[in-house]
All heavy atoms as an XYZ file, in Angstrom:
862
protein
N       0.842     -1.172      0.000
C       0.000      0.000      0.000
C       0.891      1.240      0.000
O       1.926      1.261      0.657
C      -0.882     -0.017      1.246
C      -1.794      1.170      1.361
S      -2.889      1.114      2.796
C      -3.901     -0.282      2.387
N       0.485      2.257     -0.714
C       1.255      3.490     -0.796
C       0.845      4.471      0.299
O      -0.270      4.399      0.829
C       1.047      4.140     -2.157
C       1.588      3.321     -3.312
C       1.357      4.034     -4.614
C       1.912      3.199     -5.764
N       1.687      3.862     -7.045
N       1.731      5.395      0.591
C       1.452      6.457      1.578
C       0.169      7.191      1.190
O      -0.648      7.518      2.048
C       2.630      7.451      1.669
C       3.844      6.794      2.302
C       2.239      8.719      2.411
C       3.900      6.809      3.794
N      -0.017      7.459     -0.082
C      -1.221      8.172     -0.528
C      -2.488      7.400     -0.181
O      -3.512      8.006      0.158
C      -1.160      8.439     -2.033
O      -1.077      7.220     -2.756
N      -2.428      6.076     -0.233
C      -3.586      5.261      0.130
C      -3.831      5.296      1.634
O      -4.980      5.358      2.077
C      -3.378      3.827     -0.341
C      -3.336      3.696     -1.860
C      -2.909      2.316     -2.313
O      -1.709      1.984     -2.138
O      -3.775      1.586     -2.817
N      -2.758      5.256      2.412
C      -2.880      5.382      3.861
C      -3.542      6.716      4.189
O      -4.462      6.795      4.999
C      -1.513      5.260      4.560
C      -1.617      5.601      6.040
C      -0.926      3.874      4.368
N      -3.073      7.769      3.547
C      -3.627      9.096      3.776
C      -5.127      9.125      3.478
O      -5.909      9.665      4.256
C      -2.895     10.130      2.919
C      -3.424     11.539      3.116
C      -2.829     12.537      2.147
O      -2.240     12.170      1.123
N      -2.983     13.806      2.459
N      -5.521      8.525      2.368
C      -6.939      8.524      1.991
C      -7.778      7.701      2.971
O      -8.859      8.135      3.391
C      -7.091      7.986      0.569
N      -7.302      6.526      3.336
C      -8.046      5.651      4.251
C      -8.250      6.318      5.600
O      -9.313      6.203      6.211
C      -7.308      4.301      4.408
C      -7.391      3.508      3.108
C      -7.869      3.494      5.578
C      -6.412      2.347      3.025
N      -7.229      7.038      6.071
C      -7.305      7.673      7.386
C      -7.803      9.111      7.323
O      -7.896      9.777      8.354
C      -5.933      7.630      8.067
C      -5.404      6.234      8.371
C      -4.041      6.322      9.039
C      -6.388      5.454      9.229
N      -8.110      9.590      6.101
C      -8.542     10.979      5.913
C      -7.578     11.912      6.640
O      -7.978     12.802      7.392
C      -9.974     11.170      6.404
C     -10.977     10.291      5.667
C     -12.368     10.460      6.203
C     -13.300      9.491      5.488
N     -14.646      9.509      6.028
N      -6.304     11.660      6.414
C      -5.242     12.345      7.150
C      -4.734     13.578      6.409
O      -4.787     13.646      5.180
C      -4.086     11.382      7.397
N      -4.230     14.503      7.184
C      -3.564     15.687      6.644
C      -2.065     15.429      6.654
O      -1.511     15.019      7.673
C      -3.863     16.915      7.503
C      -5.330     17.311      7.486
O      -5.960     17.205      6.412
O      -5.846     17.722      8.541
N      -1.414     15.684      5.529
C       0.041     15.543      5.444
C       0.693     16.776      6.052
O       0.369     17.896      5.681
C       0.500     15.404      3.996
C       0.125     14.124      3.307
S       0.871     12.637      3.978
C       2.601     12.887      3.678
N       1.600     16.551      6.991
C       2.355     17.656      7.575
C       3.697     17.822      6.889
O       4.229     18.917      6.819
C       2.554     17.434      9.076
C       1.285     17.337      9.906
C       1.621     17.186     11.377
C       0.391     18.545      9.687
N       4.244     16.716      6.394
C       5.461     16.762      5.588
C       5.611     15.420      4.881
O       4.995     14.438      5.266
C       6.700     17.091      6.416
S       7.155     15.854      7.632
N       6.400     15.415      3.831
C       6.650     14.186      3.092
C       5.767     13.992      1.881
O       5.634     12.875      1.378
N       5.170     15.070      1.392
C       4.284     14.961      0.225
C       4.989     14.372     -0.990
O       4.352     13.760     -1.835
C       3.701     16.334     -0.143
C       2.783     16.918      0.888
C       3.515     17.716      1.969
O       4.771     17.750      1.968
O       2.829     18.280      2.834
N       6.293     14.515     -1.048
C       7.038     13.973     -2.189
C       7.161     12.454     -2.126
O       7.644     11.833     -3.067
C       8.433     14.608     -2.257
O       9.171     14.287     -1.094
N       6.706     11.855     -1.014
C       6.812     10.405     -0.843
C       5.454      9.700     -0.900
O       5.321      8.588     -0.390
C       7.492     10.073      0.491
C       8.889     10.574      0.577
N       9.901     10.107     -0.227
C       9.447     11.524      1.360
C      11.022     10.743      0.066
N      10.761     11.606      1.024
N       4.479     10.314     -1.513
C       3.145      9.719     -1.548
C       3.118      8.372     -2.264
O       2.235      7.561     -2.029
C       2.136     10.686     -2.179
C       1.813     11.923     -1.339
C       0.925     12.879     -2.127
C       1.144     11.532     -0.031
N       4.105      8.116     -3.122
C       4.171      6.834     -3.830
C       5.006      5.791     -3.087
O       5.152      4.666     -3.550
C       4.746      7.021     -5.236
C       3.743      7.685     -6.163
O       2.526      7.552     -5.928
O       4.177      8.340     -7.135
N       5.545      6.148     -1.929
C       6.341      5.198     -1.131
C       5.452      4.034     -0.704
O       4.334      4.214     -0.248
C       6.922      5.880      0.099
C       7.725      4.939      0.983
C       8.282      5.639      2.201
N       9.371      6.524      1.809
C       9.988      7.334      2.653
N       9.628      7.392      3.922
N      10.979      8.099      2.240
N       5.964      2.831     -0.846
C       5.214      1.629     -0.471
C       5.441      1.319      1.006
O       6.581      1.267      1.470
C       5.619      0.424     -1.351
C       4.931     -0.850     -0.872
C       5.276      0.704     -2.805
N       4.341      1.108      1.710
C       4.367      0.727      3.116
C       4.218     -0.790      3.172
O       3.292     -1.353      2.591
C       3.218      1.409      3.888
C       3.391      2.933      3.862
C       3.115      0.898      5.310
C       4.673      3.434      4.480
N       5.127     -1.452      3.873
C       5.145     -2.916      3.878
C       4.337     -3.537      5.016
O       4.057     -4.733      5.004
C       6.595     -3.452      3.929
C       7.380     -2.993      2.712
C       7.290     -3.026      5.201
N       3.976     -2.749      5.998
C       3.215     -3.234      7.145
C       3.000     -2.080      8.094
O       3.330     -0.942      7.770
N       2.454     -2.366      9.242
C       2.205     -1.276     10.168
C       2.066     -1.749     11.592
O       2.029     -2.949     11.878
N       1.986     -0.780     12.473
C       1.808     -1.072     13.878
C       1.503      0.189     14.648
O       1.615      1.290     14.124
N       1.117     -0.004     15.889
C       0.759      1.114     16.747
C       1.443      0.962     18.092
O       1.489     -0.132     18.646
C      -0.748      1.155     16.938
N       1.977      2.068     18.595
C       2.630      2.045     19.901
C       2.837      3.465     20.382
O       3.012      4.393     19.579
C       3.977      1.327     19.821
N       2.807      3.623     21.692
C       3.188      4.884     22.306
C       4.518      4.746     23.038
O       5.144      5.735     23.368
C       2.100      5.371     23.270
C       0.892      5.944     22.529
O       1.017      6.243     21.328
O      -0.165      6.089     23.159
N       4.951      3.523     23.268
C       6.261      3.269     23.865
C       7.256      2.983     22.745
O       7.143      1.977     22.042
C       6.207      2.081     24.821
C       5.394      2.282     26.095
C       5.289      0.972     26.862
C       6.018      3.361     26.957
N       8.218      3.851     22.599
C       9.163      3.697     21.502
C      10.043      2.465     21.676
O      10.559      1.924     20.705
C       9.994      4.968     21.335
C       9.176      6.174     20.862
S       8.244      5.881     19.331
C       6.579      5.691     19.938
N      10.164      1.974     22.908
C      10.896      0.723     23.118
C      10.203     -0.425     22.390
O      10.862     -1.318     21.845
C      10.994      0.395     24.618
C      11.824      1.370     25.409
C      11.035      2.607     25.874
O       9.804      2.703     25.614
O      11.647      3.486     26.483
N       8.879     -0.401     22.361
C       8.120     -1.429     21.644
C       8.361     -1.330     20.143
O       8.460     -2.342     19.450
C       6.627     -1.318     21.939
C       6.277     -1.664     23.368
O       7.116     -2.284     24.063
O       5.166     -1.308     23.807
N       8.457     -0.118     19.643
C       8.722      0.081     18.213
C      10.112     -0.450     17.866
O      10.280     -1.164     16.881
C       8.585      1.573     17.832
C       8.929      1.789     16.361
C       7.191      2.081     18.145
N      11.087     -0.121     18.684
C      12.451     -0.607     18.436
C      12.513     -2.130     18.448
O      13.269     -2.734     17.685
C      13.418     -0.041     19.476
C      13.762      1.432     19.324
C      14.504      1.932     20.558
C      14.561      1.691     18.064
N      11.710     -2.745     19.300
C      11.748     -4.199     19.435
C      10.992     -4.922     18.322
O      11.316     -6.067     18.012
C      11.168     -4.612     20.786
N      10.004     -4.275     17.714
C       9.120     -5.036     16.836
C       8.919     -4.474     15.437
O       8.471     -5.191     14.558
C       7.749     -5.178     17.505
N       9.225     -3.219     15.218
C       8.922     -2.606     13.922
C       9.869     -3.078     12.827
O      11.017     -3.418     13.085
C       8.979     -1.093     14.031
N       9.363     -3.067     11.625
C      10.163     -3.447     10.458
C      10.412     -2.231      9.580
O       9.582     -1.319      9.508
C       9.428     -4.522      9.656
N      11.531     -2.245      8.917
C      11.869     -1.179      7.981
C      10.761     -1.064      6.934
O      10.285     -2.067      6.412
C      13.205     -1.489      7.308
C      13.688     -0.398      6.404
C      15.054     -0.711      5.845
C      15.497      0.431      4.957
N      16.832      0.205      4.428
N      10.355      0.164      6.664
C       9.335      0.405      5.651
C       7.913      0.320      6.155
O       6.970      0.485      5.389
N       7.737      0.076      7.454
C       6.384      0.018      8.005
C       5.944      1.406      8.460
O       6.739      2.337      8.510
C       6.306     -0.990      9.153
O       7.192     -0.645     10.185
N       4.670      1.526      8.786
C       4.131      2.798      9.243
C       3.772      2.690     10.715
O       3.284      1.651     11.162
C       2.925      3.238      8.380
C       2.606      4.701      8.636
C       1.717      2.354      8.598
C       1.901      5.369      7.482
N       4.055      3.752     11.449
C       3.787      3.798     12.877
C       2.604      4.708     13.143
O       2.584      5.854     12.699
C       5.009      4.325     13.638
C       4.801      4.676     15.116
C       4.453      3.430     15.929
C       6.028      5.370     15.672
N       1.629      4.201     13.885
C       0.527      5.014     14.379
C       0.757      5.240     15.860
O       1.009      4.278     16.603
C      -0.812      4.308     14.156
C      -1.312      4.298     12.714
C      -0.612      3.236     11.908
C      -2.803      4.107     12.686
N       0.683      6.494     16.282
C       0.978      6.824     17.673
C       0.284      8.116     18.074
O      -0.096      8.914     17.214
C       2.510      6.947     17.898
O       2.758      7.132     19.285
C       3.122      8.081     17.109
N       0.151      8.313     19.368
C      -0.367      9.560     19.893
C       0.728     10.414     20.498
O       0.464     11.477     21.045
N       1.958      9.967     20.398
C       3.091     10.651     21.001
C       3.706     11.628     20.000
O       3.898     11.290     18.835
C       4.159      9.631     21.469
C       5.357     10.329     22.074
C       3.548      8.662     22.458
N       4.033     12.827     20.484
C       4.615     13.843     19.600
C       5.904     14.417     20.193
O       6.114     15.618     20.202
C       3.610     14.980     19.333
O       3.222     15.568     20.583
C       2.382     14.473     18.595
N       6.764     13.530     20.658
C       8.073     13.965     21.156
C       9.147     13.587     20.142
O       8.916     12.764     19.251
C       8.406     13.307     22.509
O       8.549     11.900     22.310
C       7.319     13.576     23.541
N      10.322     14.154     20.334
C      11.412     13.861     19.402
C      11.830     12.399     19.418
O      12.410     11.901     18.467
C      12.619     14.766     19.668
C      13.261     14.538     21.024
O      12.577     14.069     21.951
O      14.458     14.847     21.149
N      11.477     11.674     20.477
C      11.810     10.242     20.549
C      11.152      9.462     19.405
O      11.718      8.485     18.912
C      11.379      9.640     21.886
C      12.063     10.258     23.060
N      13.422     10.152     23.271
C      11.578     11.009     24.075
C      13.740     10.804     24.359
N      12.639     11.339     24.873
N       9.978      9.896     18.994
C       9.273      9.215     17.900
C      10.070      9.353     16.606
O      10.279      8.363     15.890
C       7.843      9.778     17.737
C       7.156      9.183     16.519
C       7.024      9.535     18.994
N      10.521     10.557     16.306
C      11.274     10.786     15.067
C      12.610     10.049     15.118
O      13.026      9.416     14.143
C      11.516     12.289     14.834
C      10.191     13.070     14.835
C      12.293     12.517     13.541
C       9.210     12.668     13.761
N      13.273     10.098     16.250
C      14.559      9.404     16.378
C      14.382      7.888     16.216
O      15.170      7.224     15.548
C      15.213      9.740     17.711
C      15.621     11.185     17.811
C      16.370     11.501     19.082
N      16.471     12.925     19.312
C      17.211     13.775     18.615
N      17.921     13.332     17.601
N      17.233     15.059     18.905
N      13.329      7.354     16.809
C      13.044      5.923     16.675
C      12.727      5.573     15.232
O      13.219      4.568     14.700
C      11.878      5.520     17.600
O      12.231      5.841     18.949
C      11.562      4.047     17.479
N      11.932      6.396     14.583
C      11.578      6.162     13.180
C      12.822      6.140     12.303
O      12.932      5.323     11.378
C      10.611      7.234     12.702
N      13.764      6.996     12.608
C      15.008      7.044     11.842
C      15.840      5.794     12.060
O      16.360      5.207     11.105
C      15.814      8.304     12.239
O      15.003      9.453     11.999
C      17.079      8.414     11.435
N      15.951      5.376     13.300
C      16.744      4.179     13.617
C      16.160      2.946     12.936
O      16.882      2.140     12.348
C      16.814      3.968     15.143
C      17.659      5.055     15.786
C      17.369      2.582     15.487
C      17.535      5.138     17.300
N      14.844      2.800     13.019
C      14.166      1.618     12.468
C      14.057      1.689     10.950
O      14.033      0.667     10.279
C      12.766      1.452     13.115
C      11.973      0.342     12.462
C      12.902      1.217     14.607
N      13.987      2.903     10.404
C      13.769      3.055      8.971
C      12.304      2.992      8.620
O      11.923      2.426      7.583
N      11.461      3.559      9.475
C      10.020      3.534      9.221
C       9.683      4.266      7.933
O      10.349      5.227      7.555
C       9.260      4.173     10.390
C       9.300      3.427     11.710
C       8.561      4.218     12.789
C       8.696      2.035     11.579
N       8.615      3.814      7.304
C       8.173      4.435      6.057
C       7.325      5.669      6.266
O       7.126      6.452      5.345
N       6.825      5.864      7.479
C       6.012      7.033      7.772
C       5.449      6.969      9.176
O       5.511      5.926      9.840
N       4.901      8.099      9.614
C       4.313      8.219     10.945
C       2.934      8.847     10.809
O       2.761      9.819     10.056
C       5.178      9.111     11.865
C       6.581      8.535     12.026
C       4.504      9.312     13.219
C       7.556      9.484     12.695
N       1.980      8.298     11.561
C       0.639      8.880     11.640
C       0.370      9.235     13.098
O       0.445      8.375     13.967
C      -0.445      7.899     11.151
C      -1.829      8.532     11.281
C      -0.189      7.463      9.718
N       0.053     10.492     13.342
C      -0.345     10.942     14.671
C      -1.870     10.860     14.727
O      -2.560     11.355     13.835
C       0.124     12.389     14.947
C       1.644     12.517     14.771
C      -0.321     12.843     16.333
C       2.469     11.672     15.705
N      -2.380     10.233     15.779
C      -3.820      9.985     15.891
C      -4.506     11.016     16.788
O      -3.863     11.846     17.402
C      -4.083      8.552     16.405
C      -3.566      7.520     15.411
C      -3.479      8.343     17.783
N      -5.829     10.909     16.854
C      -6.692     11.742     17.694
C      -6.633     13.222     17.337
O      -6.965     14.077     18.158
C      -6.391     11.534     19.176
C      -6.662     10.122     19.658
C      -6.510      9.956     21.163
N      -5.224     10.323     21.695
C      -4.165      9.507     21.772
N      -4.255      8.267     21.338
N      -3.034      9.927     22.292
N      -6.184     13.544     16.145
C      -6.153     14.934     15.705
C      -5.158     15.807     16.447
O      -5.239     17.030     16.366
N      -4.228     15.177     17.164
C      -3.220     15.954     17.892
C      -2.352     16.729     16.904
O      -1.896     16.176     15.909
C      -2.326     15.036     18.717
C      -3.003     14.417     19.910
C      -2.080     13.489     20.657
C      -1.152     14.273     21.534
N      -0.348     13.381     22.415
N      -2.144     17.971     17.199
C      -1.278     18.785     16.358
C       0.105     18.808     17.011
O       0.268     19.349     18.103
C      -1.819     20.221     16.217
C      -0.882     21.068     15.380
C      -3.218     20.194     15.618
N       1.079     18.187     16.365
C       2.414     18.154     16.962
C       3.044     19.551     16.972
O       2.710     20.388     16.132
C       3.198     17.201     16.069
C       2.441     17.106     14.812
C       1.022     17.485     15.094
N       3.949     19.793     17.906
C       4.637     21.085     17.911
C       5.454     21.263     16.635
O       5.856     20.282     16.008
C       5.541     21.009     19.146
C       5.615     19.581     19.524
C       4.420     18.893     18.957
N       5.692     22.509     16.248
C       6.443     22.765     15.012
C       7.800     22.063     14.969
O       8.215     21.603     13.905
C       6.617     24.291     15.004
C       5.547     24.816     15.900
C       5.260     23.743     16.907
N       8.460     21.943     16.120
C       9.773     21.285     16.147
C       9.666     19.818     15.717
O      10.579     19.272     15.114
C      10.395     21.321     17.552
C      10.387     22.646     18.268
C       9.068     22.949     18.973
O       8.633     22.188     19.849
O       8.475     23.974     18.622
N       8.557     19.180     16.066
C       8.329     17.777     15.714
C       8.231     17.634     14.194
O       8.904     16.804     13.587
C       7.057     17.282     16.403
C       6.782     15.818     16.217
C       7.335     14.879     17.071
C       5.945     15.368     15.205
C       7.068     13.527     16.920
C       5.672     14.028     15.041
C       6.243     13.101     15.899
N       7.385     18.463     13.597
C       7.221     18.424     12.136
C       8.513     18.789     11.424
O       8.873     18.172     10.413
C       6.107     19.376     11.707
O       4.890     18.996     12.288
N       9.220     19.782     11.955
C      10.493     20.188     11.355
C      11.505     19.055     11.400
O      12.250     18.829     10.442
C      11.060     21.419     12.059
C      10.227     22.669     11.822
O       9.392     22.668     10.896
O      10.404     23.635     12.585
N      11.531     18.328     12.517
C      12.474     17.222     12.664
C      12.124     16.090     11.685
O      13.013     15.514     11.049
C      12.460     16.717     14.100
C      13.572     15.776     14.438
S      13.505     15.433     16.218
C      15.013     14.537     16.406
N      10.841     15.783     11.557
C      10.420     14.756     10.599
C      10.817     15.164      9.184
O      11.312     14.342      8.406
C       8.910     14.537     10.693
N      10.617     16.420      8.883
C      10.981     16.924      7.557
C      12.487     16.818      7.328
O      12.936     16.407      6.257
C      10.529     18.374      7.422
C      10.638     18.939      6.048
C      10.087     20.360      6.026
C       9.529     20.657      4.667
N       8.832     21.940      4.624
N      13.275     17.146      8.349
C      14.735     17.101      8.189
C      15.237     15.676      7.981
O      16.260     15.471      7.328
C      15.433     17.745      9.387
O      15.339     16.939     10.529
N      14.521     14.694      8.534
C      14.895     13.287      8.350
C      14.156     12.642      7.178
O      14.266     11.439      6.951
C      14.665     12.482      9.628
C      15.697     12.732     10.689
C      15.387     13.471     11.817
C      16.991     12.243     10.552
C      16.335     13.708     12.801
C      17.948     12.479     11.529
C      17.615     13.215     12.647
N      13.358     13.450      6.471
C      12.635     12.993      5.276
C      11.653     11.864      5.596
O      11.554     10.882      4.852
C      13.638     12.562      4.202
C      13.085     12.737      2.803
O      12.179     13.566      2.620
O      13.552     12.037      1.886
N      10.940     12.011      6.710
C       9.950     11.020      7.130
C       8.553     11.574      6.883
O       8.199     12.624      7.434
C      10.109     10.675      8.624
C      11.500     10.106      8.894
C       9.016      9.709      9.079
C      11.835      9.977     10.357
N       7.745     10.909      6.064
C       6.372     11.360      5.877
C       5.623     11.368      7.206
O       5.685     10.410      7.970
C       5.776     10.331      4.915
C       6.965      9.767      4.199
C       8.065      9.762      5.213
N       4.917     12.458      7.447
C       4.202     12.646      8.707
C       2.794     13.126      8.403
O       2.612     14.072      7.634
C       4.941     13.673      9.566
C       4.291     14.120     10.864
C       4.157     12.951     11.840
C       5.087     15.266     11.483
N       1.818     12.447      8.998
C       0.434     12.879      8.816
C      -0.332     12.796     10.121
O       0.110     12.148     11.071
C      -0.249     12.088      7.708
C      -0.241     10.598      7.832
S      -0.833      9.791      6.329
C       0.680      9.063      5.762
N      -1.476     13.481     10.148
C      -2.338     13.514     11.323
C      -3.736     13.093     10.904
O      -4.257     13.561      9.894
C      -2.396     14.931     11.930
C      -3.409     14.994     13.056
C      -1.037     15.368     12.415
N      -4.332     12.196     11.701
C      -5.714     11.777     11.473
C      -6.544     12.085     12.706
O      -6.029     12.082     13.822
C      -5.811     10.274     11.137
O      -7.174      9.959     10.863
C      -5.297      9.396     12.259
N      -7.817     12.311     12.512
C      -8.722     12.546     13.637
C      -9.155     11.244     14.299
O      -9.668     11.255     15.408
C      -9.960     13.296     13.173
C      -9.688     14.712     12.797
C     -10.966     15.406     12.427
N     -10.720     16.831     12.318
C     -11.660     17.725     12.374
N     -12.913     17.357     12.524
N     -11.363     19.001     12.268
N      -8.943     10.130     13.612
C      -9.355      8.845     14.175
C      -8.549      8.508     15.430
O      -7.390      8.892     15.553
C      -9.178      7.716     13.155
C     -10.128      7.793     11.987
C      -9.648      7.953     10.693
C     -11.506      7.696     12.173
C     -10.510      8.024      9.613
C     -12.372      7.770     11.096
C     -11.872      7.933      9.823
O     -12.737      7.996      8.761
N      -9.178      7.763     16.316
C      -8.468      7.246     17.484
C      -7.454      6.206     17.010
O      -7.512      5.725     15.871
C      -9.448      6.595     18.463
O      -9.970      5.398     17.898
N      -6.559      5.831     17.889
C      -5.560      4.812     17.563
C      -6.248      3.508     17.174
O      -5.887      2.867     16.181
C      -4.610      4.607     18.748
C      -3.429      3.673     18.546
C      -2.533      4.156     17.416
C      -2.620      3.578     19.833
N      -7.254      3.125     17.929
C      -7.981      1.881     17.680
C      -8.657      1.897     16.305
O      -8.511      0.964     15.519
C      -9.014      1.679     18.788
C      -9.821      0.424     18.644
C      -9.300     -0.802     19.031
C     -11.104      0.459     18.123
C     -10.040     -1.964     18.904
C     -11.845     -0.694     17.987
C     -11.321     -1.910     18.378
N      -9.381      2.963     16.021
C     -10.119      3.046     14.754
C      -9.147      3.152     13.573
O      -9.350      2.496     12.545
C     -11.112      4.224     14.775
C     -11.730      4.453     13.402
C     -12.204      3.975     15.812
N      -8.090      3.935     13.715
C      -7.122      4.081     12.624
C      -6.483      2.738     12.282
O      -6.353      2.373     11.117
C      -6.056      5.115     12.996
N      -6.096      1.983     13.317
C      -5.525      0.656     13.077
C      -6.526     -0.250     12.385
O      -6.183     -0.979     11.450
C      -5.068      0.027     14.389
S      -3.615      0.790     15.096
N      -7.758     -0.216     12.839
C      -8.797     -1.042     12.244
C      -9.030     -0.713     10.784
O      -9.178     -1.609      9.947
N      -9.053      0.565     10.460
C      -9.268      0.969      9.068
C      -8.127      0.481      8.174
O      -8.362      0.002      7.067
C      -9.428      2.481      8.969
C     -10.736      2.981      9.581
C     -10.866      4.484      9.471
N     -10.966      4.932      8.096
C     -12.102      5.049      7.403
N     -13.251      4.741      7.982
N     -12.098      5.478      6.164
N      -6.895      0.599      8.655
C      -5.769      0.116      7.853
C      -5.794     -1.402      7.733
O      -5.542     -1.953      6.656
C      -4.441      0.596      8.443
C      -4.167      2.089      8.332
C      -2.825      2.439      8.961
C      -4.205      2.552      6.875
N      -6.118     -2.078      8.818
C      -6.180     -3.544      8.789
C      -7.249     -4.010      7.797
O      -7.016     -4.931      7.012
C      -6.471     -4.092     10.189
C      -6.343     -5.594     10.261
C      -5.109     -6.185     10.511
C      -7.446     -6.421     10.066
C      -4.981     -7.566     10.557
C      -7.325     -7.796     10.117
C      -6.090     -8.364     10.366
O      -5.971     -9.732     10.405
N      -8.399     -3.376      7.829
C      -9.479     -3.747      6.903
C      -9.087     -3.534      5.448
O      -9.659     -4.151      4.556
C     -10.745     -2.941      7.211
C     -11.439     -3.399      8.476
S     -12.846     -2.371      8.987
C     -13.666     -1.997      7.482
N      -8.111     -2.670      5.220
C      -7.672     -2.377      3.859
C      -6.362     -3.059      3.491
O      -5.743     -2.711      2.498
C      -7.575     -0.863      3.667
C      -8.936     -0.240      3.487
O      -9.487     -0.263      2.397
N      -9.504      0.277      4.568
N      -5.917     -4.013      4.322
C      -4.801     -4.858      3.919
C      -3.474     -4.648      4.618
O      -2.544     -5.410      4.390
N      -3.344     -3.629      5.442
C      -2.077     -3.442      6.175
C      -2.031     -4.438      7.317
O      -2.973     -4.570      8.086
C      -1.946     -2.005      6.730
C      -1.709     -1.018      5.592
C      -0.835     -1.909      7.763
C      -0.311     -1.046      5.010
N      -0.925     -5.126      7.445
C      -0.743     -6.115      8.503
C       0.553     -5.841      9.249
O       1.469     -5.222      8.716
C      -0.667     -7.541      7.921
C      -1.895     -7.972      7.151
C      -3.090     -8.142      8.077
N      -4.233     -8.728      7.392
C      -5.245     -8.031      6.891
N      -5.263     -6.735      6.997
N      -6.251     -8.644      6.303
N       0.629     -6.325     10.475
C       1.893     -6.326     11.197
C       2.784     -7.386     10.555
O       2.292     -8.387     10.025
N       4.066     -7.184     10.563
C       4.956     -8.081      9.843
C       5.377     -9.305     10.639
O       5.647    -10.349     10.085
C       6.191     -7.325      9.370
C       5.877     -6.228      8.348
C       7.136     -5.483      7.995
C       5.244     -6.816      7.107
N       5.422     -9.182     11.961
C       5.912    -10.318     12.730
C       4.914    -10.754     13.803
O       5.243    -11.567     14.643
C       7.262     -9.989     13.377
C       7.142     -8.871     14.392
O       6.057     -8.320     14.583
O       8.170     -8.565     15.009
N       3.742    -10.183     13.778
C       2.719    -10.581     14.729
C       2.806     -9.915     16.096
O       1.879     -9.998     16.875
N       3.916     -9.228     16.386
C       4.030     -8.618     17.706
C       3.514     -7.201     17.731
O       3.370     -6.633     18.790
C       5.494     -8.658     18.171
O       6.305     -7.915     17.296
N       3.242     -6.604     16.588
C       2.659     -5.274     16.572
C       1.208     -5.462     16.807
O       0.279     -5.043     16.642
C       2.922     -4.577     15.252
C       4.217     -3.847     15.236
C       5.442     -4.371     15.459
C       4.429     -2.468     14.990
N       6.394     -3.411     15.355
C       5.809     -2.233     15.056
C       3.598     -1.416     14.690
C       6.368     -0.989     14.847
C       4.149     -0.189     14.477
C       5.520      0.030     14.560
């Protein structure tokens, strides 16, 4: 699934990374503890989270995530978006809750890659 499809399914607003709308997402997961992301995420997957600290961007960079979705309509601080942009990580915001956003992606074919997400 492409980033553009994720955006459409979640009715999300792109905060940065519009040039990567054709990037293929290989799987996905949800977490607010970045330790869980480090332990289970796969390169090229998408992270759904409600956390808007720099730890999310740093974790995404280490893992090689394909993108980040902030849930519940939270507007991240400008520094967060700027950091995502500097690391070239697509970042979007959806009004859906974490539960509903995950469900919508799952219903449309996004799966966790190793079962632990």
